[in-house]
N, C-alpha and C positions, 0 to 999 in steps of 0.2 A: 125824614130820610135818614137811612143808616149811615154811620161813619164810613163804612167801606164803599157805599155807593157814591158819596160825596168825594171821597179820596180818589176813587176810580175816575170820576169825571174830571177832576182837576188834573190828575196825572195824564189823562188822555189829551187834555188841552196843552199841557206842558210838552208832551212828546210831539204833538203836532207842530207846535211853535219851534221846538228844537230841530225838527226835520226841515222846516222852512229856512232856518238859519244854519243848517249843516252842523249842528252841535249836539246831536243825539248822544254820541259817545262821551263827550265832555260833560254833559249834564248828568249822565249816568254815573260818571266818576264823582261828580259833585254830590249827588244824592247818596252814594255809598259813603262818602266822607261825612256828610251830614248825619246819616244814620249811625255811623261808628262813633261820632262825637256824642250824640244823644245817648247811645248805649253806655259810654264811659262816664257820662255826666248826667245823672238822674235829675239833679237840680235844674239843669238847663231845660230838660224835657218838661219838668213841672212848670217852669217859668213860661215857656212858649205856650203851653196848654191852659194856663191860668187866665180866666176871663177878667179877673180883677186888675191885673197889671195892664197899664195903658199900652195902646198900640205903638205909640212913639217910643216908649221904653223898650218894648220887645224888638222893634225894628233896629233901634240903636244897638241893642245887645247882639242881635244877629249880624249886623253890619260890622261891628267891632270884632266878633269872633271869626266870621267867615270872609270878610272883605279882603281881597287880594289872594285868598286861598281857593275860592271857587269862582266860576264865571260870573260875569255881569248878569247874564240871564237867570242864573240860580238866585242871586241876590234880589233881583227884581221880582222873581217869583215868590221868594220868602216875604218880601214887603207887601205884595199884593194879597197873599194869603192872610197875613197878620192884619192888614188894613181892612179886609173884608170880614174880620172877626172869625177867621177860620184857623187860628193858631192851633186849636186843639186837634185838628186833622192834618197838621203839617207832617207829622211823623208817618201817619198812615198813607198820606199822599206820596211821600218819598218812597215808602215800601212798594206802593202800587206802581210808581214809575219804574222801579227796578223790575217788577214782575212783567209789566207791559214791554219793557225793553227786551227782557229775556224771550218773550213770546215772539216779538218782531225779529230777533236775531236767531231764533230756533235754538235756544239754550234751555236745557232742563237741569234741575238739581236732582242728584241722586244721593241718598243718605245711606252710608254704610256704617254698621255697628259691628265691631269685631272684638274678640277676646283680648287681643294684643294689638299694638299699633301695626298698621300695614307697612310692608316694605315698599320701597320705591318701585320695584318690579311688579309687585302685586297691585299697587295703586294704578300703575300704567296699564296693566292687563285688564283690570276691572273697568277702568275708564274706557278703554278701547272696545271691550265687549258690550258695554251699555251703549256707546255711541253707534256701534254697528246694529244693535238690536232696535234702537230707537230712531236712528237716522238724524239725531240731533247732537249738538255739541253738549258736553256734560261738565257740570261743576260738581265735583265730588266733595261731600261734606262727611268728615270722618268723626266717629265717636268710639271710645273704647269702653267695653263693659265686660269685666272679667267673669261675670256670672254666666256668660255664654259658654264658658269652658274652652271652646274651640270653634272654628268656623266663623261665619259672619251672617248678618241679616242685611239685605239690600232692599231699600225702598225707593222706588221711582214712581212719582205720582201716586196713583192708587194701587199700584202693584207692589207686592213684597215677595222676596225669596228668602227663606230662612234655612240656611245650611248649618246652623249651630248644633253643637253637641247637646246643649241644654234642650233644644227642641226635639232632638232624637230621643233623649231620655224621657221627656214628657210623653211622646208618642208610645214608647215602649211601656211606660207605666200605665197608660190608658189601655193599651192592648192587653196587658196582663190582668188588669182589673176587670175587663169585659170577659175574659176567658176562664176566670175562676169558677169552679163548680161548687 
């Protein structure tokens, strides 16, 4: 079974359990914190995924790092995953929990790449436009790429809108190349 399938099933179980305990939002915050910690500490990620390191050592490390900082449900979940020998899919499961949470709460991610950082007004306008078009709450992920020269590229799911000057120049170049005699 693929890692994503396993992670998806464990995440579904966790979100169901969190719903029963009215802790869906708290567990989402815990998973965000866990993922951020793994992102900042590559060694921790390697330790959790390493099958050679004993389960008891992994659970002790996770309890020491996250005990008191995340909910008891999250700690119990980490322990279950590690004790079942699923430490290598713990990160993927946390990611999948966040994805399933976003689906449940009707939240989508929109990625915008612009030539310069967006102003607060542009950010707000863009977020409102995407929310109106999609009917979902939007998390805007921003990236700056000076190669765009001007404008922006907006990607929401599998749709993309490219209003950059660089794209206009590529289209012009292509048009000129096709019309030469």
